[in-house]
Structures are given as C-alpha cells and as structure tokens.
C-alpha positions as CSV (number, residue, x, y, z in Angstrom):
1,M,-5.1,-8.5,-38.6
2,S,-8.1,-7.4,-36.5
3,D,-9.6,-4.0,-36.7
4,D,-8.1,-2.9,-33.4
5,R,-4.6,-3.3,-34.9
6,K,-5.6,-0.9,-37.7
7,I,-6.4,1.8,-35.1
8,T,-5.8,5.5,-36.0
9,P,-4.8,8.5,-33.9
10,D,-8.1,10.2,-34.7
11,K,-10.0,7.2,-33.3
12,V,-7.9,7.3,-30.1
13,W,-8.5,11.0,-29.7
14,R,-12.2,10.6,-30.1
15,E,-12.2,8.0,-27.3
16,Y,-10.1,10.4,-25.2
17,N,-12.6,13.2,-25.7
18,A,-15.4,10.8,-24.8
19,M,-13.4,10.0,-21.6
20,L,-13.2,13.7,-20.8
21,S,-16.9,14.2,-21.5
22,Y,-17.9,11.4,-19.2
23,N,-15.6,12.7,-16.4
24,E,-17.3,16.1,-16.8
25,S,-20.8,14.5,-16.7
26,V,-20.1,12.9,-13.3
27,N,-18.4,16.1,-12.0
28,L,-15.2,14.1,-11.4
29,N,-12.7,16.9,-12.0
30,D,-14.4,19.5,-9.7
31,T,-14.8,16.8,-7.0
32,V,-11.2,15.8,-7.1
33,R,-10.0,19.5,-7.0
34,I,-12.2,20.4,-4.1
35,N,-11.4,17.2,-2.1
36,E,-7.6,17.8,-2.7
37,D,-7.9,21.4,-1.6
38,F,-9.7,20.4,1.6
39,F,-7.3,17.6,2.4
40,V,-4.2,19.8,2.1
41,G,-5.8,22.6,4.1
42,K,-6.9,25.1,1.3
43,Q,-10.4,25.3,2.7
44,W,-11.2,29.0,2.0
45,E,-10.6,28.9,-1.8
46,G,-13.0,31.3,-3.6
47,V,-14.3,32.9,-0.4
48,Q,-14.0,36.7,-0.2
49,S,-13.1,37.2,3.5
50,N,-12.6,41.0,3.3
51,G,-9.9,40.9,5.9
52,L,-11.8,38.7,8.3
53,P,-10.1,35.7,9.9
54,T,-10.0,32.4,7.9
55,P,-9.1,29.7,10.4
56,V,-8.6,26.1,9.3
57,F,-9.1,23.2,11.7
58,N,-8.5,20.3,9.3
59,F,-9.8,17.3,11.2
60,L,-10.7,15.6,7.9
61,K,-7.0,15.1,7.1
62,R,-6.3,13.4,10.4
63,V,-9.2,11.0,9.9
64,V,-8.1,10.2,6.3
65,L,-4.5,9.6,7.3
66,F,-5.6,7.5,10.3
67,T,-7.9,5.3,8.1
68,V,-5.2,4.9,5.4
69,A,-2.6,4.0,8.0
70,S,-4.9,1.5,9.7
71,N,-5.6,-0.2,6.4
72,T,-2.0,-0.4,5.2
73,S,-0.2,-1.1,8.5
74,D,-0.2,-4.9,8.2
75,N,2.9,-6.7,6.9
76,I,1.7,-7.5,3.4
77,K,3.3,-10.5,1.7
78,L,2.3,-12.2,-1.5
79,K,2.8,-15.9,-1.7
80,A,2.3,-18.1,-4.8
81,S,0.9,-21.6,-4.2
82,P,-0.1,-24.3,-6.7
83,L,-3.7,-25.3,-7.3
84,S,-4.7,-28.3,-5.4
85,A,-5.1,-30.5,-8.5
86,A,-1.4,-30.0,-9.3
87,A,0.0,-29.8,-5.8
88,S,1.7,-33.1,-6.0
89,S,4.2,-32.0,-8.6
90,D,7.6,-31.1,-7.2
91,E,8.3,-28.9,-10.3
92,I,5.1,-26.8,-9.7
93,I,5.9,-26.5,-6.0
94,R,9.4,-25.3,-6.8
95,A,8.0,-22.8,-9.3
96,A,5.7,-21.5,-6.6
97,D,8.7,-21.0,-4.3
98,V,10.6,-19.1,-7.1
99,I,7.6,-16.8,-7.8
100,T,7.2,-16.1,-4.1
101,A,10.9,-15.1,-3.9
102,Q,10.5,-12.8,-6.9
103,F,7.4,-11.2,-5.3
104,E,9.6,-10.2,-2.3
105,A,12.2,-8.7,-4.6
106,L,9.6,-6.8,-6.7
107,F,7.9,-5.5,-3.6
108,E,11.3,-4.2,-2.4
109,H,12.3,-2.7,-5.8
110,N,8.9,-1.0,-6.4
111,R,8.5,-0.1,-2.7
112,I,5.0,-1.6,-2.7
113,P,4.2,-0.8,1.0
114,Q,4.8,2.9,0.4
115,L,3.0,2.7,-3.0
116,M,0.0,1.1,-1.3
117,R,-0.2,4.0,1.2
118,E,-0.3,6.5,-1.7
119,Y,-2.8,4.1,-3.5
120,M,-5.2,4.2,-0.5
121,R,-4.7,7.9,0.0
122,N,-5.8,8.6,-3.5
123,A,-8.8,6.4,-3.2
124,A,-9.9,8.1,0.1
125,V,-9.5,11.6,-1.2
126,D,-10.2,11.3,-5.0
127,G,-12.6,8.3,-5.0
128,D,-10.4,6.0,-7.1
129,A,-6.8,4.8,-7.2
130,A,-5.0,3.2,-10.1
131,T,-1.6,1.6,-10.8
132,Y,0.1,0.9,-14.1
133,T,2.8,-1.7,-14.5
134,F,5.3,-1.7,-17.5
135,W,8.5,-3.3,-18.6
136,D,11.7,-1.1,-18.4
137,D,14.6,-2.3,-20.5
138,S,17.0,0.0,-18.8
139,I,16.9,-1.7,-15.4
140,D,20.0,-3.7,-14.4
141,A,18.8,-7.0,-13.0
142,G,22.3,-8.2,-12.2
143,N,24.4,-11.0,-13.7
144,G,24.5,-9.1,-17.0
145,V,20.7,-9.2,-17.3
146,K,18.7,-6.2,-18.4
147,G,15.1,-5.3,-17.8
148,G,12.7,-5.2,-14.9
149,I,9.1,-4.6,-13.9
150,V,8.0,-1.2,-12.7
151,T,4.8,-0.2,-11.1
152,E,3.6,3.4,-10.7
153,I,0.6,5.3,-9.4
154,V,-1.8,7.0,-11.9
155,Q,-4.4,9.6,-11.1
156,N,-8.0,8.6,-11.6
157,T,-8.6,11.6,-13.8
158,R,-6.0,10.2,-16.3
159,V,-7.5,6.7,-16.7
160,G,-10.5,6.0,-19.0
161,F,-12.4,2.7,-19.3
162,G,-14.0,1.6,-22.5
163,N,-17.1,0.5,-20.6
164,T,-17.9,3.3,-18.1
165,A,-20.6,1.2,-16.4
166,D,-18.1,-1.6,-15.4
167,R,-15.4,-1.1,-12.8
168,H,-13.7,-4.4,-13.4
169,V,-10.4,-3.9,-15.3
170,Q,-10.0,-7.2,-17.1
171,S,-13.5,-7.1,-18.7
172,Q,-12.8,-3.7,-20.4
173,P,-12.8,-3.5,-24.3
174,Y,-10.0,-1.0,-24.0
175,I,-8.3,1.3,-21.4
176,L,-6.8,4.7,-22.0
177,I,-4.0,6.1,-19.8
178,K,-3.1,9.8,-20.2
179,K,0.3,11.4,-19.5
180,R,2.0,14.7,-20.0
181,E,5.6,14.7,-21.5
182,L,8.0,17.4,-22.3
183,T,7.7,18.1,-26.0
184,S,11.4,18.0,-26.6
185,M,11.8,14.6,-24.9
186,L,8.8,13.3,-26.7
187,K,10.1,14.3,-30.1
188,K,13.4,12.5,-29.3
189,R,11.6,9.3,-28.1
190,A,9.2,9.4,-31.1
191,K,12.2,9.6,-33.5
192,E,13.8,6.6,-31.8
193,L,10.6,4.6,-32.1
194,G,10.5,5.2,-35.9
195,C,7.7,7.8,-36.0
196,T,8.0,9.7,-39.3
197,Q,6.0,12.6,-38.0
198,W,8.1,13.2,-34.9
199,D,9.0,16.8,-36.0
200,E,5.3,17.7,-36.2
201,I,4.7,17.1,-32.5
202,Q,3.5,20.3,-30.9
203,P,2.9,21.3,-27.3
204,D,-0.6,21.6,-26.1
205,S,-2.4,22.7,-23.0
206,E,-3.8,20.5,-20.3
207,D,-7.5,19.8,-21.1
208,Y,-8.2,20.2,-17.5
209,T,-5.6,21.8,-15.2
210,Q,-6.3,21.5,-11.5
211,D,-5.2,24.3,-9.3
212,W,-2.4,22.3,-7.6
213,Y,-1.0,21.1,-10.9
214,K,0.5,23.6,-13.3
215,D,2.3,22.7,-16.5
216,T,5.9,24.0,-16.6
217,G,7.5,24.3,-20.0
218,D,6.2,22.9,-23.3
219,R,4.3,19.7,-22.7
220,T,2.3,17.4,-24.9
221,T,-0.6,15.1,-24.1
222,V,0.2,11.4,-24.9
223,I,-2.5,8.7,-24.8
224,L,-1.6,5.1,-24.2
225,R,-4.3,2.7,-25.5
226,L,-4.5,-0.9,-24.2
227,W,-6.8,-3.6,-25.6
228,K,-7.1,-7.4,-25.9
229,D,-6.8,-8.8,-29.4
230,D,-9.4,-11.4,-30.4
231,K,-6.9,-13.5,-32.4
232,T,-3.8,-13.6,-30.2
233,K,-5.7,-13.4,-26.9
234,T,-3.0,-11.0,-25.7
235,V,-2.9,-7.4,-24.7
236,W,-1.9,-4.9,-27.4
237,A,-0.9,-1.3,-27.0
238,C,-0.3,1.9,-29.0
239,E,0.8,5.5,-28.2
240,C,-0.4,8.6,-29.9
241,C,-0.8,12.3,-29.5
242,R,-3.2,14.6,-31.4
243,G,-3.1,13.4,-35.0
244,I,0.2,11.5,-34.7
245,M,0.8,7.8,-34.0
246,L,3.9,7.8,-31.9
247,R,4.2,4.1,-31.6
248,K,2.3,1.7,-33.8
249,P,0.3,-1.1,-32.2
250,W,2.5,-3.8,-30.7
251,D,1.8,-7.0,-28.8
252,L,2.7,-6.9,-25.1
253,G,2.4,-10.6,-24.9
254,L,0.4,-10.3,-21.7
255,K,-2.9,-12.0,-20.9
256,L,-3.9,-9.4,-18.3
257,Y,-4.2,-5.6,-18.5
258,P,-1.3,-4.2,-16.5
259,V,-3.7,-2.0,-14.5
260,T,-5.2,-2.2,-11.1
261,W,-8.2,-0.1,-10.0
262,L,-9.6,0.5,-6.5
263,C,-12.8,2.4,-5.7
264,W,-13.2,3.6,-2.1
265,D,-16.9,3.2,-2.3
266,Y,-18.8,1.8,-5.2
267,I,-21.3,3.7,-7.3
268,Q,-23.7,1.6,-9.4
269,D,-23.1,1.7,-13.2
270,N,-20.0,4.0,-12.8
271,Y,-16.4,2.9,-12.8
272,H,-15.5,5.9,-10.7
273,G,-16.2,5.5,-6.9
274,Q,-17.1,7.9,-4.1
275,A,-14.3,9.4,-2.0
276,M,-14.2,9.0,1.7
277,I,-14.4,12.8,2.4
278,T,-17.1,13.5,-0.2
279,G,-20.2,14.7,1.6
280,L,-18.3,15.6,4.7
281,I,-16.8,18.8,3.4
282,P,-20.0,20.8,4.6
283,N,-19.2,19.7,8.1
284,Q,-15.6,21.0,7.8
285,I,-16.9,24.3,6.4
286,Y,-19.4,24.6,9.3
287,I,-16.7,24.2,11.9
288,N,-14.4,26.6,10.1
289,K,-17.2,29.2,10.0
290,L,-18.0,28.8,13.6
291,F,-14.4,29.4,14.6
292,A,-14.2,32.4,12.2
293,M,-17.3,34.1,13.7
294,T,-16.1,33.3,17.2
295,M,-12.8,35.0,16.4
296,I,-14.6,38.0,15.0
297,S,-16.7,38.3,18.2
298,L,-13.7,38.0,20.4
299,M,-11.7,40.5,18.4
300,T,-14.5,43.1,18.6
301,T,-16.1,42.6,22.0
302,A,-13.9,40.5,24.2
303,Y,-11.6,43.3,25.4
304,P,-13.0,45.8,27.9
305,K,-13.8,49.3,26.8
306,I,-13.5,52.5,28.9
307,V,-16.1,55.3,28.7
308,Y,-14.9,58.6,30.1
309,D,-16.1,62.2,30.5
310,R,-14.3,64.3,27.8
311,T,-15.3,67.6,29.5
312,R,-13.2,66.7,32.5
313,V,-10.5,64.4,30.8
314,P,-9.4,65.9,27.5
315,K,-7.8,62.7,26.1
316,W,-7.5,59.0,27.1
317,D,-6.1,56.2,25.0
318,N,-4.6,53.0,26.5
319,G,-4.7,50.9,23.4
320,I,-6.5,47.6,22.5
321,G,-10.1,48.4,23.2
322,K,-9.4,52.2,23.3
323,A,-11.4,54.6,25.4
324,I,-14.6,56.3,24.2
325,G,-15.0,59.9,25.1
326,V,-18.4,61.4,25.7
327,N,-19.5,65.0,26.4
328,G,-21.0,65.1,29.9
329,G,-23.5,62.7,31.3
330,D,-23.1,60.3,34.2
331,V,-19.9,58.3,33.6
332,N,-19.8,57.3,37.3
333,G,-17.6,60.3,38.1
334,V,-15.0,60.5,35.5
335,A,-14.9,57.0,33.7
336,R,-16.2,53.5,33.9
337,I,-15.5,50.1,32.2
338,L,-18.0,48.5,29.8
339,D,-18.6,44.8,30.5
340,P,-17.5,42.7,27.5
341,A,-20.1,40.5,25.8
342,Q,-20.1,36.8,26.7
343,V,-19.5,34.1,24.0
344,S,-22.2,31.5,24.1
345,P,-20.9,28.1,25.4
346,Q,-23.1,26.4,22.8
347,I,-20.7,27.3,20.1
348,A,-17.9,25.1,21.6
349,Q,-20.4,22.4,22.2
350,F,-21.6,22.3,18.6
351,I,-18.1,22.4,17.3
352,Q,-17.1,19.4,19.4
353,L,-20.4,17.6,18.6
354,T,-20.0,18.1,14.9
355,Q,-16.4,16.9,14.9
356,E,-17.1,13.8,17.1
357,M,-20.1,12.7,15.0
358,T,-18.2,13.1,11.8
359,Q,-15.3,11.1,13.1
360,N,-17.6,8.4,14.5
361,N,-19.4,8.0,11.2
362,L,-16.0,7.5,9.5
363,G,-15.0,4.8,12.1
364,A,-12.4,7.1,13.7
365,T,-13.7,6.9,17.2
366,S,-11.7,8.0,20.3
367,V,-10.8,4.3,20.9
368,A,-9.6,3.8,17.4
369,L,-7.5,6.9,17.5
370,G,-5.9,5.9,20.8
371,D,-7.5,8.6,22.8
372,T,-8.2,6.3,25.8
373,R,-6.5,5.5,29.1
374,P,-4.4,2.3,28.8
375,D,-5.9,0.7,31.9
376,N,-6.7,-2.6,30.2
377,T,-4.6,-3.3,27.1
378,S,-6.5,-6.4,26.0
379,A,-9.8,-4.5,26.2
380,I,-8.4,-1.6,24.2
381,I,-7.1,-4.0,21.5
382,A,-10.5,-5.6,21.3
383,L,-12.3,-2.2,21.1
384,Q,-9.8,-1.1,18.4
385,R,-10.5,-4.3,16.4
386,A,-14.2,-3.7,16.7
387,A,-13.8,0.0,15.7
388,S,-11.9,-1.0,12.6
389,T,-14.7,-3.3,11.4
390,P,-16.3,-0.7,9.1
391,N,-13.0,-0.5,7.2
392,E,-12.7,-4.2,6.6
393,L,-14.5,-4.0,3.3
394,T,-12.0,-1.3,2.0
395,K,-9.1,-3.3,3.4
396,Q,-10.3,-6.5,1.6
397,N,-10.6,-4.5,-1.6
398,L,-7.0,-3.4,-1.1
399,Y,-5.9,-7.0,-0.7
400,Q,-7.7,-7.9,-3.8
401,S,-5.9,-5.2,-5.7
402,I,-2.5,-6.6,-4.4
403,E,-3.5,-10.1,-5.5
404,E,-4.3,-8.7,-9.0
405,L,-1.0,-6.9,-9.0
406,G,0.7,-10.3,-8.2
407,S,-1.1,-11.9,-11.1
408,I,0.2,-9.1,-13.4
409,Y,3.7,-9.7,-12.1
410,V,3.5,-13.4,-12.9
411,D,2.3,-12.5,-16.4
412,F,5.3,-10.2,-16.9
413,M,7.7,-12.8,-15.5
414,S,6.5,-15.5,-17.9
415,E,6.7,-13.2,-20.9
416,Y,9.9,-11.1,-20.3
417,Y,12.1,-12.7,-17.7
418,G,13.3,-15.6,-19.8
419,E,16.1,-17.7,-18.1
420,R,17.3,-16.0,-15.0
421,T,19.3,-17.0,-11.9
422,V,17.2,-17.6,-8.8
423,D,18.1,-18.6,-5.2
424,I,16.8,-21.9,-3.9
425,D,16.9,-23.1,-0.3
426,I,19.3,-26.1,-0.1
427,S,18.7,-26.5,3.7
428,Q,15.6,-28.4,2.8
429,E,15.2,-31.4,0.6
430,V,16.0,-30.6,-3.0
431,P,13.7,-32.1,-5.7
432,P,15.3,-34.4,-8.3
433,E,14.7,-32.0,-11.1
434,M,17.1,-29.6,-9.4
435,M,19.9,-32.0,-8.7
436,Q,21.4,-31.6,-12.1
437,F,21.9,-27.9,-11.3
438,I,23.5,-28.7,-8.0
439,E,25.8,-31.2,-9.5
440,N,26.8,-29.1,-12.6
441,T,26.7,-25.6,-11.3
442,P,29.2,-24.0,-9.0
443,L,27.8,-23.4,-5.6
444,M,27.0,-19.9,-4.6
445,T,25.8,-20.4,-1.1
446,R,24.4,-17.4,0.8
447,D,22.3,-17.9,4.0
448,G,21.7,-21.5,3.1
449,K,20.6,-20.7,-0.5
450,M,22.2,-21.6,-3.9
451,A,21.9,-19.7,-7.2
452,V,20.5,-21.8,-10.1
453,P,19.1,-20.9,-13.5
454,F,15.3,-21.0,-14.0
455,D,13.3,-20.6,-17.2
456,F,10.4,-18.3,-16.4
457,S,8.7,-19.0,-19.7
458,T,7.6,-22.3,-18.2
459,L,5.2,-20.4,-16.0
460,K,2.8,-19.9,-18.9
461,D,1.9,-23.6,-18.6
462,V,1.9,-23.8,-14.8
463,P,-1.4,-23.6,-13.1
464,M,-0.9,-21.3,-10.1
465,S,-3.0,-19.5,-7.6
466,L,-1.9,-16.5,-5.5
467,K,-2.3,-16.4,-1.7
468,L,-2.0,-13.1,0.2
469,D,-0.4,-13.6,3.5
470,V,-1.4,-10.7,5.8
471,G,-1.3,-10.5,9.6
472,A,-4.4,-9.2,11.4
473,S,-2.2,-6.7,13.1
474,A,1.5,-6.7,12.4
475,Y,2.7,-5.6,15.8
476,W,0.4,-7.5,18.2
477,S,0.3,-10.7,16.1
478,E,4.1,-11.0,16.1
479,I,4.2,-10.5,19.9
480,A,1.4,-13.1,20.4
481,S,3.0,-15.6,18.1
482,T,6.4,-15.2,19.6
483,T,5.0,-15.6,23.1
484,T,3.2,-18.8,22.0
485,L,6.4,-20.2,20.5
486,D,8.3,-19.5,23.7
487,N,5.7,-21.4,25.8
488,L,5.7,-24.3,23.4
489,L,9.5,-24.5,23.4
490,A,9.7,-24.3,27.2
491,S,7.1,-27.1,27.6
492,G,9.0,-29.3,25.2
493,Q,6.1,-29.4,22.6
494,I,8.3,-28.2,19.7
495,T,12.0,-28.5,18.9
496,I,14.5,-25.6,18.6
497,V,14.5,-26.0,14.8
498,E,10.7,-25.8,14.7
499,Y,10.9,-22.7,16.9
500,L,13.5,-20.9,14.7
501,E,11.6,-21.7,11.5
502,R,8.5,-20.0,12.8
503,L,10.2,-17.1,14.5
504,P,9.7,-13.7,12.7
505,D,12.7,-12.9,10.5
506,D,13.3,-9.5,12.1
507,Y,13.6,-10.9,15.6
508,V,17.0,-12.6,15.1
509,N,20.0,-11.4,13.3
510,D,21.1,-13.9,10.6
511,K,18.2,-16.2,11.4
512,Q,19.0,-18.6,8.5
513,G,22.7,-18.9,9.5
514,L,21.6,-19.7,13.1
515,L,19.1,-22.2,11.8
516,N,21.8,-24.0,9.7
517,A,24.2,-24.1,12.6
518,V,21.5,-25.7,14.9
519,R,20.6,-28.2,12.3
520,A,24.3,-29.1,11.8
521,R,24.8,-29.5,15.5
522,L,21.7,-31.7,16.0
523,G,22.7,-33.8,13.0
524,A,26.2,-34.4,14.5
525,Q,24.6,-35.3,17.9
526,Q,22.2,-37.7,16.2
527,A,25.0,-39.4,14.2
528,A,26.9,-39.8,17.5
529,V,23.9,-41.4,19.2
530,Q,23.4,-43.8,16.3
531,A,27.0,-44.8,16.2
532,M,27.0,-45.6,19.9
533,A,23.8,-47.6,19.5
534,Q,25.3,-49.7,16.7
535,Q,28.4,-50.4,18.9
536,G,26.2,-51.5,21.7
537,G,24.2,-53.9,19.5
538,Q,21.2,-51.5,19.0
539,S,20.7,-51.0,15.2
540,D,18.1,-48.3,15.8
541,A,18.3,-45.2,17.8
542,A,15.7,-46.3,20.4
543,T,16.3,-46.9,24.0
544,P,15.1,-50.2,25.5
545,A,13.6,-48.3,28.4
546,T,11.4,-45.9,26.6
547,G,11.4,-47.0,22.9
548,E,11.7,-43.3,21.9
549,D,13.5,-42.2,18.8
550,I,16.2,-39.9,20.1
551,S,16.5,-38.2,16.7
552,S,13.0,-36.7,17.2
553,M,13.4,-35.8,20.8
554,P,12.6,-32.2,21.4
555,V,15.6,-30.0,22.3
556,V,14.8,-27.8,25.2
557,G,16.7,-24.6,25.9
558,G,18.9,-24.7,29.0
559,Q,22.3,-25.9,30.1
560,G,23.6,-28.6,27.9
561,N,20.3,-29.7,26.3
562,G,19.5,-31.7,29.3
563,E,17.0,-34.2,27.9
564,L,19.2,-35.2,25.0
565,Q,22.3,-35.6,27.2
566,R,20.4,-37.8,29.7
567,A,19.1,-40.0,26.9
568,I,22.6,-40.5,25.6
569,A,24.0,-41.2,29.1
570,N,21.1,-43.7,29.7
571,Q,21.9,-45.5,26.4
572,E,25.6,-45.7,27.2
573,M,24.8,-47.2,30.6
574,L,22.4,-49.8,29.1
575,A,24.9,-50.7,26.5
576,G,27.6,-51.2,29.1
C-alpha cells in the first residue's frame, strides 16, 4: 500500500489550508466577489452615497453574455473515432459507433449545452471554470440497470490543485474539491459509509463567505481528495471533514481525474486565470460616476428658478425650482427667471467613447452585436466572423475541455457500465461479430435500430480517439449545407438516399423512417429491373445503349422519378 492510501484527515486539512492561503495570496476571493457584484449589477457596494443618485448602466453584463453566447451557440457534438492504425477492425468501428451514441445520451441527460454556457460564464466572470463528474448509483438507466454518469459545475474557489504552478488537470499530484453539506444529512451519510466517528461531526462556518452566498442552517465543510496511485495507476479518492475521515480511500478505477478546468486567460505559473471583466471594472465605475454627477447637476440646476421682489409680492411658491424672495433691488419689475446652467456635451461624448472603446477591446463591436443595417447579409456575416476572431482562442479552449470531458465519459463507461443494451443501426451493413446477436436476440426495431447487448469493459483495450464535431455557425452552416444539397439533387449529382443521409436531422420529421422507406422502394425498383433484364436475356442491369448500371442511377425528385422510369421503359423496348 502506497503512502497516499495511508492518508489522514489532518494531512488533507493541511492541504486545504494551503489551498486557502494560496487563493488569498493571489487575491482570488476578493476578485471573484467584486466581479460577481459588478456582473449582477451591484456596482455601488461599499460606497457612501449620502442620498445621492447611484445609477447603474451595466454594459459589462451585455458584453459578457454576448461573448458567452457566441462561444456556445454552435451545435456541439462529440464523436468517437478509432485511431488510424486500428481503423480496419470492424469491432473497433462498431465500438466507436456505440460510444458516439452514448455521448448523445449523456449530453442530453446532463444538459451539456446549458452546462457549457454556465461553464463559460464562470470563466468570463470569475477567471476559471471547473466541472466534476461522478458515478451515481441511484440513477435508473432502464431495462433494470442502475447507475449513471453525472457532471456538475464547481466554483473555482472550491477547487485546489496540488501543483499551483500547473493548470493542466491530469498532471496534478492531487486535487481537492470542497463542498458544503447539511450537518444532519452528512452524519446520516457518514454512518451509512461505516464512519465510526459520524456522531462527532460538527457544523462549521464557511472559511470565506462571499456576499452573495450565505449558509443557511447547520453546514459542514467536506473535502474530497483525488490522487493517482503509483501502483494501480488509477485514481483514488477519500472524503473527510475537520479531524474525521468520512470515507476511507477507495479506488475509483479511473485512469483520468474526473475534472475539467478552463481558464479564460492564462497567467504564467498560476493555475487560476484572469477573468474577462477584470481590469474593465474602472471603466464601468467611471461611466456610473459620470451619470451620477450629471444627474446631480440636472436635479439641482436644470429646472428654472424665479427671483421676485418680496417687498411687493409677499409669497411665491410654484414648486420644483421654487421661487427666491429678495428685499428690494432690481428684479425687472416684480420677478424674473434665472437661466438654468448648461450641461457640457463632452460628458455624453466621453460616456459613449468609453463604452465603445471598452466593447471594441473585448471584441463586442457594433457589427458583432448586430447593430448594423442589414443591407448586405453576406458582408455582415463576413464582418461578424472577422469580429469573432479574437474569441477563437477561448472557443478552442472550450472545445478542448469538452473533448477532455468525453475522455472522462469513456473512462467511466469502461469501468462502471458493464454489459448494457445499446442500439445499432441495422439499415447499414452489420458486421459479422454482431450477426449472432441479430440471430439470437428478439428484434426491437425503432427508427431502423435494434437493441443488442454490449460489454463496455472491452473499451479498456480499445484504442480510441475523440473527434469534436462542431459547426462554424449552427444556423448559417445548416442553411448553406441544405442549399448545396438541394442543388446537387436537382442537378442529378447525388441520389435521394445520399440527400436524406446528409440532411440535418431537425429538418425532416422521422428522418430515419423516411430514409428506410425510400431505400425499400428503391430496392424493389432495382429488383424489378433486374428481373426484367434476366427475362430479356440480360444477366446484368445494364442497358445496351448506355451500359449504365440502373441500380446506381441517381433518383431525381419530380413526377414519377422520370430518369429511372425512362431507363426501365427503354430496357423493356430493347428486350422486346
């Protein structure tokens, strides 16, 4: 047994205190608190206004939400593909298809698109984003199978790396994940886990409580420690609170840490990154102050005031600016109006200039935000793509995190799934290793697919690579691809089957059912042509006139599939 497996609660707590000290040294907690306040609109915290106006014109939030939306708007799909060296194996190809199908199910179950938006939002506002993936035995996977993979977001202030100078997850000596649990529920869980000191668990206070987060009820800090064992080459874990080992070290069976980490902008020799809005807060404060002082000026001087002779008019009060009484003097007869002070137009100019320059530096130009006249759609799209170039690095980092999440999912599948029922596409050629399932298993056909058992433990020995399939722009790329397919079909360059196979799934209701029906119809037509050819003394399906294979003739939309019918009629005439 390695030394890591002899770990004690005191050691874990020392590592946790070291994490807190490091976060404090880089001013992480204060930075996160201030950034969160400014993002949600609490931009006058700690300022004594003394009744003066405190306007908030939160342009930072719009820019952050725009950037996050532009980076997560693509249709993200994760596809498994075999390494080129093993690409010839049908078994590996089939395993890749099974994994790809599982990715789709996991993305739907864990709501990965929504999770990635929160993931990017945390990175933009707090500087870092993290996810933690674990196995939940309580999930009903169907067909009497229990257990599923769950992914959740973790705040960057609650994650500690063993090597603070390295931002790469898998190279860490250990990783700490902090969470707060209700003391009563924690005692119950500790007792179920076999902890003999479960009754000694006491509530404690948050080591650093941010203003937007308040503990309610009795809660206890729990530290999850992850590390890689030198002997087993797998990830181990333990849970403890202050002075108590809640769950003794156990082997997760994983080769990878179930953690992903994303920095918005890298800082050398620091696993914490820099947030998008860090350094831009003074600009937001400047704009808010200009608006506040302008409001004060308008409230005090904008409304006209009346000066009157009190010796001739005893009392005069018409509200708002209120009249000022004087004793004698020249008040132009009885009264006159004082001209209000003029607000400098430079104030509005500087407010607009500050906002525009800040947004431009963040890549949120007027073109990118859509604040342009749609006179030339193609030009606008090109300008928007050019405007989004500064965010490409962040977007690629997001895609890398998703690929790492996919590798973690495969790791969990191979260790925890065991033998499960999966759907395979029987509309295509089925490899020989699957024929035994087809012959001996009752068919459960749905949309051209059949349910067969698959042993996921075999994935441990299958060389696999993960490919991220992402469109450059989900909306425009689908329109462009569909238009191209329409033109190819109309010109006879592709068949109707090839057209339907490449058509986006959301464009046609029951696409697979339609595809199966078209294939069946074309198969019947081809069989009829071959039968007539044999009766006419032609053993192949080629016409003497052209020598073309009718079975491969493109099917063009229109009345009666004209090309195919003309070919059949021509062959009947020649045979006669």
